[in-house]
N, C-alpha and C positions, 0 to 999 in steps of 0.2 A: 799978403803977397799973392799975386795972381799965379795960376798954374803955369803960364808961360815963363814968368820970372823964376819960379821954382825950377822949371825944366832947364833954363839957361844956367842957373846956379849949380844945378846937379851936373849938367854936362861938364862944367869947369872942374868940379870936384872929382868927377869920375873919369876924367880924361886919361888917367893912368890905368884905369880899370877896364874901360869899356871898349878899347880898341879891339875889334874883332870879337867882342863878347857874344854877339848874336850868332856867331859861327861855332860857339862852344856847344858840344853835344852833351847829353845826359851821362855819357860815360867818360867825360873829361877830355875828349879829343878836341882839336881846333884846327880849322883851315887857315886861320890868320895867325899872326905872331903872338897873340895874347892868349894865355891859358890860365886856369885857376892857379896853377903853380906859380905863375908870374905875379899874380896878385898876392899869393901867400907869402912870398919871400920878404915882403916889406912889413909883415904883421908881427907884432910882439906876441909872446906866448899868451898874455892876458887877452889880447884881441882875438887870437885864434880860439881860445876856450870860450870866450863870449859868443862867438859865431855858432857854437854848438847848443846854445840854450834858447828856448822859446818860453816866454812867460807872459803874464798879463800886466797891465798897469791901469790905474784908476783915473777916469776923467773923460769928459766928452770932447776935449780938444787936447792937442799935444802940450799946450801951455797951461792947462787947468791944474791949479794946486788942489790936491785932495789929501785929506788927513791919512787915508789908508796907505798912500804911497810913502809917506814919512814913516808910518808904523811898520811897514813890511820891507821897505827898500832904503830908508834913510834919506830920501830926497822928496821933493814936492810934486813934481809934474811927470807925466808919461815921457816927455822928451828927455828929462833928466835920468829916468830909469834906463832908457835906451843908451844914453851916453855913458852913464856910470859903468854899466856892465858890458858895453860893446856887443849888445845882443844881436843874435842872428835872426830872431823873429819875435813877433808879438802875437798873442791870441786874444780875441775879443769875446766878451760875454755881456749879457744884459746887466749882470750883477756888478760889473766893473764900471758901470755908467758909461759904456763905450758905444752902445748901439741904440740910437734914437731914431734917426731918419737917414735916408740915403745920402743927402747932401752933407749932413753932419759927419757921417762915416767917412765920406770921401775927403772932407777937409781934415779930419783926424788922421787919415792915412797919409795925406800929403805932409802934414806937420811932423808925423813920426819919421817919415822917410827923410825929411829935411834934417831932423836931428841926427839920423844915422849917417847921412852923407857928410854932414858938417863935423863929424867927430871921429876920433880913433882912426881906423883903417878906411873909413869912408865907404863902407859896403852897405848898400841898401838892405832893407829888411824883407824877410818873409812875413806877410801879414795874413793871419789865418783865423778861421773859426770852424765850428762844427755845423755846417749847413747841409745836414743830411737830407732835409725836408721831412715832412710828416712829424713824427713824435719828437725828433731832435731838430729843431729849427731855431737858430739864434736870431735871425733877422726876419721880422714879420712884415706884414703889409706896410707900405705899398710894394715891397719886393714880391715878385711872383712866387706864389705858393703852390706846392705839389703835395699829394697825399702820402708820399713816402715809399720805401722800398717794397713792402709786402703788397701794397696796392699795385705797384708796377709788376710784381710777380703775378698777380691775378690777371693783369692785362696781357701778359705773355708776349709783349712786343719789344724786341731789342731796339727797334727804331724809336719807340716812345721813350724807353729808358735813356737812350742816347740824347734825344731831344731835350728831355727834362734836365739832364746834367749839363747840356750845352747852355741852356737858358740860365740855369742857376750859376754856372761858372762865369758866363759873360756879365751877368748882373753883379756878381761879387767883384769881378775885375774892374767894372765901371766905378765901384765904390772904393777901389784901391786895395782890395784883398787879392792875394795871388796864390793862396794855398787853402784848399778845403779838405778838412779831415773827413772824407767820404770817398767812395761808398763803403758801407759795411758789407764785407764779403762773407760774413758768418752764415753758416747753414743752420737754420733754427730747427733742429731735430727734436728739441726738448720743449714740449708745450708749457712746461713750468718755468722756463727761462725768464728771470725777472729783469734782465738788463738788455737783452737783444729783442726777442719777440718780433714786432712789426718793423723793426729796423733791418731785418733780414728780408731778402727777396723771396726765399722759399726754403722748404725742407728738402727739396730736390737739388742735389749738388750740380746737376747739369744745367738746370734752369738758373740757379743762383750764379753759376759761372758765366753763363751767356749774358746775363743782365749786368753783372759786375764789369765784365770787359766792355760792354756797350757804354756804361757810364764813364769808364776811364777814357774812352774815345771822345765822349761828349765833353768832358771837362778839358781835355788836353789837345784835341785835334780839330775842334769845331771852328776855329778862327785862327788868326795870326798869333804869334808869341805874346804880343802885348794885349791881347784880348781874351786869353784863356787863363786857366788856373791849373796848378798841379793838383791832381787827385792823390789821395792817400788811403789805400785800401786797408781795412782793418777787420778784425783784430787777430793778427797772426800768432799762433798757428790755427786759430779757429775757436770762437767763443760761443758756438751755437748749442752745445750739449751740456748745459750746466743749469742747476737750479739755485745758484748763488750769484751774488753781485760782487764783482771785483772792486767796486768802489768801497765796499765795507768789509770784505773778507777775501780770502785767497781760494778761489774755486779750484777743484781738482777734477780734471777730465780724464776718464779712464779709456779713451780710445787707444787701441793698439795700432801698429803700423798699417795694417790692411784697412782698418776703419778710417784712419786719417787719410790715406791715399784715396779712398773711395768717397768719403763724406766731406772732409774739411779742406783738402788741398785744391780741388778743382777750381774754385773761384780765384785763388791766389795764382795758380798756374796761368789761368786765362788772363788775369789782370797784368801779370808780368809779360805775357805774350803781346798784350795790347799796348805795352810801353808805359805802365804806370810809373810816375816819377817817384812815388814814395809808398812805403808800407808801414803801418803802425803795429806795434807789438801788443800782445795781450798779457795782463797780469794773471796768468793761470799756470797751474802745475799740470804737466802731462807725463806722469811717471812711467808709462809704458813706451814713451818716445824719448824720454830724457831722464836719466837716473840721478841728475845733480840735486834734485829736490828744490831747485830755485824756480821762481816764477819765470816764465818764458822771456820776459824783458831782460832778465839778468843771466840768461843761459847761453853760453857759446854754442852748445849743441843745437839749440833751436835757431838762434839768429844767424850764426855763421854756418853751422853745419847744414841745417835744413833749408833756410831761406837763401843764403848766399850760394852754398856749394851745390845743394841738390836742385833747387829751383832756378838757380842761375841769376838771381836778382842782383843787379849792379847799381841800383839807384840808392835813394836815401832811406834809411831805416829810422823811424822816429818812435820813441817810446810813447805809450799812453801816459796820462798824467802821473807824475811821480809823487803826487799828494795822495793817491789812492791807497787804501789800506792793503790791497792785494800785493803791493810791492814794498811795503814799509814794515812788514811784520818781523823780519829776521835781521835787518841791518840798520845801522844808524844812517841818518840822512846824508852825512858827508861821504859815505861809502857807496850809496846807491848809484849815483851817476858814474862813478869810477867802474863799478861792476857792469853797468849797462854798456859803457864804452868797450870794456874788455870782452863783453859778449858779442859786440858787433854793431851796436846802435851808433847812429850819427847825430841825431838831434834829440835833446833831452827836454821833455815837455813839463813845465810847471813844477819844478822841485818845491818841496815844502818851505825851504829857506834858501833863497837864491844865492846869497853870499856864502852860506855854508857849503852849498853844492859846488860853486865855482872854486872856492878855496880848496875843497876836497880834490877836485880834478887837477888844479895847479900843483897842489902838494904831492899828488901821485906822480906827476911828471918829474918834479924836482927830486923825488925820492927814488925814481927809477921804476916804480911799479907800473907806470904807463910810459911808453916812449913818446917823444915829441913827434916821431914819424907816424905813430898811430893817430895822434891828434890831427896831423896834417892830412891823413887819408880822409877823415870825415869832413874836415873843412873844405877840401877840394870837391867832395861830392855835393856839399851844400852850395858852394859857389857855382858849380856846374848846373845845378838845378835852377838857381837864380838866373844864370845866363840863358838857359834854355827857354825860360818863360819871359825873357825880355826885361827882367827886373833890374839887372845891372845896366842895361842900355838906357832905360828910362823908367824909373820907379814911380813917377808921378802920374796923376790922372787929371783930366780936364773936368773940373767941377761943373762947368756949364753944360756938359753932356749927360750928367748923371740921370736927370729926369727923363731924358729921351730914351734911355736904355732900361733903367730899373722900373719894372712894372708896366712896361709898354703894353699897349692894347694887343699888339701881335703876340707878345709873350703870354699875356693873360688868356687870350683866346686859345692858344696852343695848350696851356695848362688845363683849361676846362675840357677841351676835346680829349686830351690824354686821360684825365680823371674819369670822364664819362665812360671810358672803355675798361674801367677797373671794378665798378660796383658789381657785387656778386649776390645773386638771389639763391639762398640756400633752401628755403622752404616756402611753399605757397599753396595753401589749401583753399584756393578759390577766393582769396582776399584781394589780391593785386591783379592788375592795376586798379587803382581807386577811381571811381567817378567822383569828381570833386564834391565833397559833402558841404553842408552849410557851416559846420563847426568842427574844427580839429584842435587837438590838444597835443603838445609836444612836451615830454618830460624826460627825466633820467639824468645821466651824469654829464655835467659840463655846462656852465653858464653860457659860454660863447657858442658852443655847439647847438644847444637847445634854442638859443635866440636866433642864431643864423638859420637854422632849419625852419623855425616858425616864420621868420621874415620871408623866406623863399616860398613856403606854402601859402602864406597870406597873399603874396604877389600873384598867385594863381587863382584867387577868388575866395577860398574859405575864410571865415572868421577864425582866427587862430590865436591861441594863448600858449605861453611857455612857462614851465616851472623846473628850475634846476634843483635836483635832489642830491647831487654830489655823488662821490664814490661810495660813501657809506651812509645811505639814507636812514634817518631815525624813524621809529614808528610814527611819530607825529608827521614827518614829511610824507611818509607813505600814505597815511590817512588823508592828508591834504591833496595828494595826487589822485587818490581814488575819488575823492569828492569832486574834483574838477573833471576827471574823466567821465563821471556820470552825467555831467552837464554838456558833454560834447558827443559828436557822432562817431568819431574815430580817434584813437590815441596812437601816437608813435612814441615809443620809449627807447631811449639810447642807453646802451650798456657800455662800460669801459672796464675791461679786465674783471668782469663779474665771475670768471672762472676762479679767480684768486679767493681763497677763503677769507682773507681780510675784507673783501668786498662782497661777501655773500648776501648782505642785505639788499643789494641790487636785484638779486634773484627773487627775494621776497616782494620787492616792488613790482616786478614783472608779473608774478603770480597773482598779486592782489589786483592789479589792473585787469588781468585776464578774467578774474572772478566777477568783474562788473557786468559781464555779458556784452559789453560793447566791443566792436572790432579793435584788435590790438596788432600793431606791427612792431616787432622788436628789431633793433638795429645794433649790431656790434660795431662800435666806432673805433675800436682798437683791435685786439686779437679776435679772430673769428671763433675761438674756442668757446666763447660764451654761449653759442647757439646750441650746444649739447646739454646745457645745464637747466634749461627751462623749456617746457613744451608749449610752444606758441604757434598758431597756424601760419604765421608769416615771419620769416627771419631773413635779414639782409646783412651783409658784411660790407663795410666801406673801408675798413683798415685805417681810418683817419677821421678826426673830428674837425678838420679844417673847413672853412666856409666853401672852398672849392669842392670838397667832397659832399657837403650838404646840398649844394646845387645839383650835383649829379644824382644824389639820393632823391631829391624832389622830382627830378625828371623821371626816375624809375617809378616812384610812387604813383604818378599819374599817367604812366604809360607813354610819356613823350619820347622815351628811348627804351629799347629792349636791353635788359641787363645781359652783358656778355662776359663778365669776369668769371674766372674759374679758380677754385681754391688752390693757392700755391702751397698749402700745407694741409695735411689731414686734420680733421677735428675729432679727437678721440671721444668715445662714449664713457663718461665717468662711472656709469653703472655696470659696464661690461668691459673690464680691463682686457686690452689686447684687440679690441674691435673699434671701428670708427663709426661715429654717428653720421659723419659726412666725409667721404673719401677725398683724397687728393684729386684735383681736377673736376670736382663736382661744381655745378653751376646751372641754374635753370634760366629759362627765357620764356618768351611768349610770341 
C-alpha cells in the first residue's frame, strides 16, 4: 500500500479524531471543537488503559510473524500486538529485529500506524526509541551520527547541541518515529557512574541545563509539527551521582534538598521552561528527598510533589523500563504499573509481562484502587502530546522521501563540523601535531573504532594497520600489540572506560606500548577519566568511538584542525584523592 493510500485511509478512520487536532496544545486546550476529552469519551476502559502502555514487538515489518511475539504476547505479528492491547506506543530496538535501514523502518512505522488506526479507538501510536547519540544510539548509519552528550558539553555550544537534536529528530520523524527518549539531563558528578557517564553533558549543572534545554528546542521546535519529535528528558530526579546501575540494582542517591536544587534540578527546570513534551523517571531511591522508600518511579512525592507541583511540569511523565531491576525489587509485576500511575506517571514503558500489567491496571480501576478519572487524566495528556506533534492529524510518512532526509550530505557535514569542535587535547609533551610518518599503528578497544581511525589515517598517507584488543586485553594480545608497535613509527591507542577496574588491562596495554620507546598517543574514546590512570606524553579525549569522532581525531593528530574542546567534567587523580589530574574546563590547543 502506498503512503498516499495509507494517508487517505487514515484520514477516513481519524475523521472523528482529527478535527481541530493540530490546534490542541500540550496542556490539553484547543482552539477548535475537538479536544482529547472528546476523543476519550468514545473509548472503552480497555482502550484507555492500552493508551498508557509503550512496549516493543518483534519483526522488521508490521506483518512479520516472529516466534517471540507468540511467546511474549500470544500473537504472531507486531500489528497484532498493537491491536490486541490497544497500545499507546511502540519502542524499537535492534534486538527486536525492528531497525535495519531507514526505508525498512519507515515502512514498519506506517504498517504499525495502519494497525493502530484500523483497530479499537483508532488512535495512532507514539513510535519511539533511545536515539541519544553517542554511547546510546539505536539507529546507526546511514542515519546521521553524533558523538553524544559529553562531547557536546566539551564543545560548549548551545547552538551545536540544538542543531544536533534537530537533525536527529527530523531524521527520526522521516522514518516514522515521533518520540525520542532523549536527552539525558543527568548531571554526572560521580566519575564511577556505570550507567550515565558520557550520556551526560557535564558535571556542571549550569552547562548541563543550558545544553539540555537547547536539545529540547532542537527536537521539538526546529520544524513543523509533522517534522519534529517529542523529547523526553531523563532520568528524573537525577541519576548522575551513583556508582550503581538501575538496570540491575536499585541505586540510592544521598543528595539532600540543597544538593538536589543546586546539582540535579537545573537541567529539568530548564527543559520544562523550554517546553519539553515528556520527562522520564528514574528507578532510584532518594531518601533525603522522599521518605517513602520507593524508587522515584513509584513515588508520589517525587513525580507529583517534586515534578508536577514544584517544577510545574504539565506534560507526559513516562517511566523508565519497568523490566529493570531497580523498580521490580519490592513489588509484583501486576502492582508496579498501578503504583506508577498513583505516583503520577502517564506512560508505562516495557512492563515485564504486558498482559499482567494491563490486567493489574484494569483490576485496580474496577476495585476502586484507581479511579477511571485518574486514567482519563493520563490518556488526555498522551492524546494531547500526539496532537501537538501532528501524530493524530497524519501519522504516516512518505517512504519515497526517507533517503532525501536521513543521512543527507547537509546533515553529515553539519555533524562533522559539530564533532570537530568537541575533541579535547588533555596533554601534549611535544608529540602533536604529527608530521605524517611512514607507518602508523592503531590499537586498543573497539574493532569498529580502530578500523575507522586506521582508515582515516591511511587516507592521509601513512601506511596504517589496526589491531583491536578489546575492553580487557589478554597478555597475548598486549604482546601482539607491542610487537606490531615496534614495527611502526607512531602508535595511537584507544581506551574505553580504562578507569574501571574491570578494564584495568587496558592500562597495562598503554604502559607496554609506552615502553617500546616509540611515540604513543593515547585517546579516551569514552570517559575522559582514563587520562589520569596512565602517564603518556599525549592524551586526547573524544568522548565517542563513532567514525565521525575518529575523523575529528585524525584532523587533530595531523594538525588540520586545532583542538578546541574543553573538559565538561573534572578528571580526578586516582593517586591523590580530592585533587584533579585535569580540572573542569581544561583543554589545550596550538
